C-alpha positions, 0 to 999 in steps of 0.5 A: 848948537846953542851954549849956555850963558853960564858958560860964558860967564865962566870962560869970563872969569877964568880970563879975569883970574888969568888976568889978574895971575899975569898982573901978579906974576909981573910984579914977582921976580922969577929971573928967567922964568918970567917970560915963560910964565907970561907966555903960558899963561898967554897961550892959556888965555888965548886957548880959552878965547879960540875954544869958547868965543871963536866957538871952535870947541862946538865945530867940525873937525876941518876948523879944528884943524886949522885952529890947531895948525895956527897953535902949531904955527905959534909955537915955532914962532916962539921957539925961533924967538925964545932960541934967538932971545936967550943966545944973546949975552 
């Protein structure tokens, strides 16, 4: 499937807007929520990259399965990291 170049421009602009939002959030003091908000934004950016620039959006079910397995593993790693981080004094 041939993806229109307009789609790539929209995704690139979205990534730039999310980058600017990430930088803006770094200057706002949200307390312990800073890292959570930053991780949510980073996950959205990673999702855009995987879906459009790695062409998973237009791929077979097997590719979707492996991409979802990667995100599931990422969630496991973030869960263990955050549980360690939040239990430290």
